[in-house]
C-alpha positions as CSV (number, residue, x, y, z in Angstrom):
1,X,-46.5,-9.4,-33.0
2,X,-49.9,-11.0,-32.5
3,X,-51.5,-10.1,-29.2
4,X,-54.5,-11.8,-27.7
5,X,-56.3,-11.4,-24.4
6,X,-57.1,-14.9,-23.1
7,X,-59.0,-13.9,-19.9
8,X,-59.5,-11.1,-17.4
9,X,-60.3,-11.6,-13.7
10,X,-60.9,-8.3,-11.9
11,X,-58.2,-6.1,-13.6
12,X,-55.7,-9.0,-13.9
13,X,-55.1,-10.2,-17.4
14,X,-53.9,-13.4,-19.1
15,X,-52.7,-12.7,-22.6
16,X,-50.6,-14.3,-25.3
17,X,-47.9,-12.6,-27.4
18,X,-46.9,-14.5,-30.6
19,X,-43.5,-13.4,-32.0
20,X,-40.8,-14.7,-34.3
21,X,-39.3,-17.0,-31.6
22,X,-42.5,-18.4,-30.2
23,X,-45.4,-17.6,-27.9
24,X,-45.1,-15.8,-24.6
25,X,-48.0,-16.3,-22.2
26,X,-48.6,-13.6,-19.5
27,X,-48.4,-12.7,-16.8
28,X,-44.7,-13.2,-17.5
29,X,-41.5,-12.6,-15.6
30,X,-38.5,-12.1,-17.8
31,X,-35.2,-13.3,-16.2
32,X,-32.4,-10.7,-16.7
33,X,-29.6,-11.8,-19.0
34,X,-27.8,-8.4,-19.2
35,X,-24.8,-9.7,-21.1
36,X,-26.8,-12.1,-23.2
37,X,-26.7,-14.7,-20.4
38,X,-28.5,-15.1,-17.1
39,X,-25.7,-15.1,-14.5
40,X,-24.5,-18.6,-13.5
41,X,-26.9,-20.3,-16.0
42,X,-26.8,-21.3,-19.6
43,X,-29.4,-21.7,-22.3
44,X,-30.2,-25.3,-21.3
45,X,-30.9,-24.2,-17.8
46,X,-33.3,-21.5,-19.1
47,X,-35.1,-24.0,-21.3
48,X,-35.4,-26.5,-18.4
49,X,-36.9,-23.7,-16.4
50,X,-39.4,-23.0,-19.1
51,X,-38.4,-19.4,-19.9
52,X,-40.0,-18.1,-23.0
53,X,-38.4,-14.7,-23.0
54,X,-35.3,-13.2,-21.3
55,X,-33.9,-9.7,-21.2
56,X,-30.6,-8.5,-22.7
57,X,-29.1,-5.1,-22.4
58,X,-28.2,-2.8,-25.3
59,X,-25.7,-0.7,-23.4
60,X,-23.6,-3.6,-22.2
61,X,-23.8,-5.6,-25.5
62,X,-23.0,-2.5,-27.5
63,X,-19.8,-2.0,-25.5
64,X,-18.8,-5.7,-25.2
65,X,-18.6,-7.8,-27.3
66,X,-20.2,-5.1,-29.6
67,X,-23.4,-5.5,-31.5
68,X,-21.5,-6.1,-34.7
69,X,-19.8,-9.2,-33.2
70,X,-23.2,-10.5,-32.0
71,X,-24.7,-9.9,-35.4
72,X,-21.9,-11.7,-37.1
73,X,-22.4,-14.7,-34.9
74,X,-26.1,-15.0,-35.4
75,X,-27.7,-12.3,-33.3
76,X,-28.5,-12.9,-29.7
77,X,-30.3,-16.2,-30.5
78,X,-27.3,-17.7,-32.4
79,X,-24.7,-16.2,-30.1
80,X,-26.3,-17.4,-26.8
81,X,-28.0,-20.5,-28.2
82,X,-31.2,-19.5,-26.4
83,X,-33.8,-20.1,-29.1
84,X,-36.8,-18.3,-27.5
85,X,-37.5,-14.6,-27.3
86,X,-35.3,-11.7,-26.2
87,X,-36.3,-8.3,-25.1
88,X,-33.5,-5.7,-25.1
89,X,-33.5,-2.6,-22.9
90,X,-32.3,0.5,-24.6
91,X,-29.5,1.5,-22.2
92,X,-31.4,4.5,-20.7
93,X,-31.4,2.9,-17.3
94,X,-27.6,2.2,-17.5
95,X,-27.0,5.9,-18.4
96,X,-29.2,6.8,-15.4
97,X,-27.1,4.5,-13.1
98,X,-23.8,5.8,-14.3
99,X,-25.0,9.3,-13.7
100,X,-26.0,8.4,-10.1
101,X,-22.4,7.2,-9.5
102,X,-20.9,10.4,-11.0
103,X,-22.6,13.2,-12.9
104,X,-19.6,13.4,-15.1
105,X,-20.3,9.9,-16.5
106,X,-23.4,11.0,-18.4
107,X,-24.8,14.1,-20.1
108,X,-28.3,14.3,-21.7
109,X,-29.2,16.8,-24.3
110,X,-32.2,17.2,-26.6
111,X,-30.9,14.6,-29.1
112,X,-29.6,11.8,-26.9
113,X,-27.3,10.7,-24.1
114,X,-23.5,11.0,-23.9
115,X,-21.9,8.5,-21.6
116,X,-18.6,7.2,-20.4
117,X,-17.9,3.5,-20.8
118,X,-17.6,1.8,-17.4
119,X,-15.1,-0.6,-19.1
120,X,-12.4,1.7,-20.5
121,X,-13.7,5.3,-20.0
122,X,-14.3,5.9,-23.7
123,X,-17.1,8.3,-24.6
124,X,-20.2,7.2,-26.5
125,X,-23.4,8.9,-27.7
126,X,-26.8,7.2,-27.8
127,X,-29.6,8.6,-29.9
128,X,-33.1,7.2,-30.5
129,X,-31.9,5.9,-33.9
130,X,-28.5,4.5,-32.8
131,X,-30.0,2.4,-30.1
132,X,-32.4,0.9,-32.6
133,X,-29.5,0.2,-35.0
134,X,-27.7,-1.7,-32.2
135,X,-30.9,-3.7,-31.4
136,X,-31.3,-4.5,-35.1
137,X,-27.9,-6.1,-34.9
138,X,-28.7,-7.9,-31.7
139,X,-31.9,-9.3,-33.4
140,X,-34.0,-9.0,-30.2
141,X,-37.8,-9.7,-30.5
142,X,-38.8,-6.7,-28.5
143,X,-36.8,-3.4,-28.6
144,X,-37.1,-0.7,-26.0
145,X,-36.7,2.9,-27.1
146,X,-34.3,5.4,-25.6
147,X,-36.0,7.3,-22.8
148,X,-34.9,10.0,-20.3
149,X,-35.1,8.4,-16.8
150,X,-34.8,10.5,-13.7
151,X,-34.3,9.6,-10.0
152,X,-37.1,10.1,-7.5
153,X,-37.9,12.4,-5.7
154,X,-37.1,15.1,-8.3
155,X,-38.2,18.6,-9.2
156,X,-41.3,19.1,-11.4
157,X,-39.1,20.9,-13.9
158,X,-36.8,17.9,-14.3
159,X,-39.7,15.4,-14.6
160,X,-41.4,17.6,-17.2
161,X,-38.2,17.8,-19.2
162,X,-37.9,14.0,-19.0
163,X,-41.4,13.6,-20.5
164,X,-40.6,16.2,-23.2
165,X,-37.4,14.4,-24.2
166,X,-39.0,10.9,-24.0
167,X,-41.9,11.9,-26.3
168,X,-39.5,13.6,-28.8
169,X,-37.3,10.5,-28.8
170,X,-40.3,8.2,-29.1
171,X,-41.5,10.0,-32.2
172,X,-38.0,9.9,-33.8
173,X,-37.7,6.2,-32.9
174,X,-41.0,5.0,-34.4
175,X,-40.5,7.0,-37.5
176,X,-37.0,5.5,-37.9
177,X,-38.3,2.0,-37.2
178,X,-41.1,2.3,-39.8
179,X,-38.6,3.6,-42.4
180,X,-36.2,0.8,-41.6
181,X,-38.9,-1.9,-41.9
182,X,-39.7,-0.5,-45.3
183,X,-36.1,-1.3,-46.3
184,X,-36.4,-4.9,-44.9
185,X,-34.6,-4.2,-41.6
186,X,-36.1,-5.3,-38.3
187,X,-39.3,-6.7,-39.9
188,X,-39.6,-9.4,-37.2
189,X,-38.7,-7.1,-34.4
190,X,-41.2,-5.3,-32.2
191,X,-40.9,-1.9,-30.5
192,X,-42.2,-0.6,-27.1
193,X,-42.3,3.0,-25.9
194,X,-41.7,3.9,-22.2
195,X,-44.0,6.1,-20.2
196,X,-42.3,8.4,-17.7
197,X,-43.6,11.0,-15.2
198,X,-42.4,10.1,-11.7
199,X,-45.2,9.6,-9.2
200,X,-47.1,12.7,-10.3
201,X,-50.5,11.8,-11.8
202,X,-50.7,14.8,-14.1
203,X,-47.3,14.0,-15.6
204,X,-48.1,10.2,-15.9
205,X,-51.3,11.0,-17.8
206,X,-49.4,13.5,-20.0
207,X,-46.7,11.0,-20.9
208,X,-49.1,8.1,-21.4
209,X,-51.4,10.0,-23.6
210,X,-48.6,11.4,-25.8
211,X,-46.9,8.0,-26.3
212,X,-50.0,5.8,-26.6
213,X,-51.3,8.1,-29.4
214,X,-48.4,6.7,-31.5
215,X,-50.3,3.7,-32.8
216,X,-47.3,2.1,-34.6
217,X,-45.8,1.0,-31.2
218,X,-46.4,-2.7,-30.5
219,X,-46.6,-2.3,-26.7
220,X,-46.0,0.2,-23.9
221,X,-43.9,0.1,-20.8
222,X,-44.2,2.0,-17.5
223,X,-40.7,3.1,-16.6
224,X,-39.2,5.4,-14.0
225,X,-40.4,3.4,-11.0
226,X,-38.7,1.4,-8.3
227,X,-36.0,4.2,-8.3
228,X,-36.5,5.5,-4.8
229,X,-40.2,5.9,-4.2
230,X,-42.3,4.1,-1.6
231,X,-44.0,0.8,-2.6
232,X,-47.5,2.3,-2.2
233,X,-46.5,5.2,-4.4
234,X,-45.4,2.8,-7.1
235,X,-48.7,0.8,-6.9
236,X,-50.8,4.0,-7.0
237,X,-48.8,5.3,-10.0
238,X,-49.2,2.0,-11.9
239,X,-53.0,1.8,-11.1
240,X,-53.5,5.4,-12.3
241,X,-51.3,5.0,-15.5
242,X,-52.8,1.8,-16.8
243,X,-56.1,3.4,-17.5
244,X,-54.4,5.5,-20.3
245,X,-52.7,2.5,-21.9
246,X,-54.3,0.6,-24.8
247,X,-56.2,-2.6,-23.8
248,X,-55.2,-4.4,-27.0
249,X,-51.4,-4.1,-26.5
250,X,-49.0,-5.5,-23.9
251,X,-48.3,-3.6,-20.7
252,X,-44.8,-3.9,-19.2
253,X,-43.6,-2.6,-15.8
254,X,-39.8,-2.2,-16.0
255,X,-37.4,-3.3,-13.2
256,X,-40.0,-4.6,-10.7
257,X,-39.6,-6.5,-8.4
258,X,-40.4,-8.6,-5.3
259,X,-43.0,-11.4,-5.5
260,X,-45.4,-9.0,-3.7
261,X,-44.7,-6.3,-6.3
262,X,-45.6,-8.7,-9.1
263,X,-48.9,-9.8,-7.4
264,X,-49.9,-6.2,-6.7
265,X,-49.2,-5.0,-10.3
266,X,-50.8,-8.0,-12.0
267,X,-53.8,-7.0,-9.9
268,X,-53.6,-3.6,-11.5
269,X,-53.5,-4.9,-15.1
270,X,-49.8,-5.3,-15.9
271,X,-48.7,-8.2,-18.1
272,X,-44.9,-8.2,-18.2
273,X,-42.1,-7.8,-15.6
274,X,-38.3,-8.0,-15.3
275,X,-35.9,-7.6,-12.3
276,X,-32.5,-8.8,-11.2
277,X,-33.9,-9.6,-7.8
278,X,-34.3,-13.4,-8.1
279,X,-30.7,-14.0,-9.4
280,X,-29.0,-11.3,-7.4
281,X,-30.6,-12.3,-4.2
282,X,-29.8,-16.0,-4.9
283,X,-26.1,-15.1,-5.2
284,X,-26.3,-13.2,-1.9
285,X,-27.9,-16.0,0.0
286,X,-31.6,-15.0,-0.1
287,X,-34.0,-17.6,-1.4
288,X,-37.7,-17.2,-2.1
289,X,-40.2,-19.8,-0.9
290,X,-44.0,-20.2,-0.9
291,X,-44.0,-19.0,2.7
292,X,-41.6,-16.0,2.3
293,X,-37.8,-15.6,2.1
294,X,-35.0,-17.5,3.9
295,X,-31.4,-16.5,4.2
296,X,-29.4,-19.7,3.5
297,X,-26.3,-18.3,5.1
298,X,-27.8,-18.8,8.6
299,X,-26.2,-21.2,11.0
300,X,-29.6,-22.8,11.6
301,X,-29.4,-24.4,8.2
302,X,-26.1,-26.2,8.7
303,X,-27.8,-29.5,9.5
304,X,-31.2,-28.9,7.9
305,X,-31.9,-31.8,5.6
306,X,-35.1,-30.3,4.1
307,X,-35.2,-28.8,0.6
308,X,-35.3,-25.0,0.3
309,X,-39.1,-25.2,-0.2
310,X,-41.0,-28.5,0.3
311,X,-43.7,-27.3,-2.1
312,X,-41.1,-26.6,-4.9
313,X,-40.5,-28.9,-7.8
314,X,-37.3,-27.3,-9.1
315,X,-34.2,-29.3,-9.8
316,X,-32.4,-27.9,-6.7
317,X,-35.2,-28.7,-4.3
318,X,-35.7,-32.2,-5.8
319,X,-32.0,-33.0,-5.3
320,X,-30.3,-30.9,-2.6
321,X,-30.9,-29.9,1.0
322,X,-30.7,-26.6,2.8
323,X,-27.6,-27.9,4.6
324,X,-25.8,-28.6,1.3
325,X,-26.7,-25.1,0.0
326,X,-25.5,-23.6,3.2
327,X,-22.3,-25.5,2.9
328,X,-21.7,-24.5,-0.7
329,X,-22.4,-20.8,0.1
330,X,-20.1,-20.8,3.1
331,X,-17.4,-22.6,1.1
332,X,-17.5,-20.1,-1.7
333,X,-18.3,-22.8,-4.2
334,X,-19.6,-21.6,-7.6
335,X,-22.0,-24.4,-7.9
336,X,-24.0,-22.6,-5.2
337,X,-24.8,-19.7,-7.6
338,X,-26.2,-22.1,-10.2
339,X,-28.4,-24.1,-7.8
340,X,-29.7,-21.0,-5.9
341,X,-30.4,-19.2,-9.2
342,X,-32.3,-22.2,-10.6
343,X,-34.5,-22.3,-7.5
344,X,-35.2,-18.5,-7.3
345,X,-36.0,-18.3,-11.0
346,X,-38.2,-21.4,-10.9
347,X,-40.1,-19.8,-8.0
348,X,-40.7,-16.6,-10.0
349,X,-41.6,-18.4,-13.3
350,X,-43.9,-20.9,-11.5
351,X,-45.6,-18.0,-9.6
352,X,-46.5,-16.5,-13.0
353,X,-47.9,-19.8,-14.2
354,X,-50.1,-20.0,-11.0
355,X,-51.2,-16.4,-11.5
356,X,-52.2,-17.1,-15.1
357,X,-54.1,-20.2,-14.1
358,X,-56.0,-18.2,-11.5
359,X,-56.9,-15.5,-14.0
360,X,-58.0,-18.2,-16.6
361,X,-60.2,-19.7,-13.9
362,X,-61.5,-16.3,-12.8
363,X,-60.5,-16.8,-9.2
364,X,-57.7,-14.2,-9.1
365,X,-59.0,-12.5,-6.0
366,X,-59.0,-15.8,-4.1
367,X,-55.5,-16.6,-5.4
368,X,-54.2,-13.2,-4.2
369,X,-55.6,-13.7,-0.7
370,X,-54.1,-17.2,-0.5
371,X,-50.7,-15.8,-1.6
372,X,-50.6,-13.5,1.3
373,X,-52.0,-16.0,3.8
374,X,-49.2,-18.3,3.1
375,X,-46.8,-15.5,4.1
376,X,-48.7,-14.8,7.3
377,X,-50.2,-11.6,5.9
378,X,-53.8,-10.7,5.4
């Protein structure tokens, strides 16, 4: 990976990542394609939206269709036909989610995570090395390491154990990756470590300093947030943690979030984001606009001939009315999912372009103020 800082405005950064499948300009929002596909959309839709990187998930693809099948059919790029970059999450969050449903579903120990498949109940064991092996098969451009994620709030003892395990696994993962590259495996793949520590500043500093000392990592992520804490706690934690992260490597905040979350964390120096929110909310009837959210299910849209957002240039807004989207949703038509997802993702991706432009022009502070004014907020 080549990494270049193009501009800084305040603490907000515009950067460029150059990888095997093209350039990614930041700030960037990565649409979530858990199963190697963004729900309701195909690779042509994603290219039309201008997506340069999407997220796939190691846990889900390992179970189905299996990473070996994906590898045989050309890796994620050949299998899905999306030619640009992929980032794959390690599966740590899925193990965390399974454990929240039932503690019997997962069991962590010092060497990895045992989990029960949500598909057939079979038992599997992830280690720092095995999740990289899976990601080598998937051929993703950025591989996330296995980490020990915990819910918030939690005890100091459990958060400290999370940091200890995450650091241990990070050392094992980077040593393994370096040894595999020496054998010609994963030479075009990049690897990111994940900082843990809850909302405790002492623990965040501890985790960040331990992980960021491992100079072979290509980038670093802030994990373990947006899992139950208040928004202001998240923002404060990010602001505090970023100071311990390298300036010359990408910074990725995992699983976040609303448009406001993106603006606030770009303001704190974060480069990369992912979240299911734009596509999940689209499917549930919530659409994002320049002036805030609307719920297209509402009866007031039944005869509304305006587009979702009159300031939007997406395919959906250029061709269809709120009334039509309301009709499709109420009729249970699958076309609704595609049109709504196109709009919400366009909104997110276009917002990132506007953020980048503001940073390049060194008027980030003014852009942020205008963003909130359009929403009726100061």
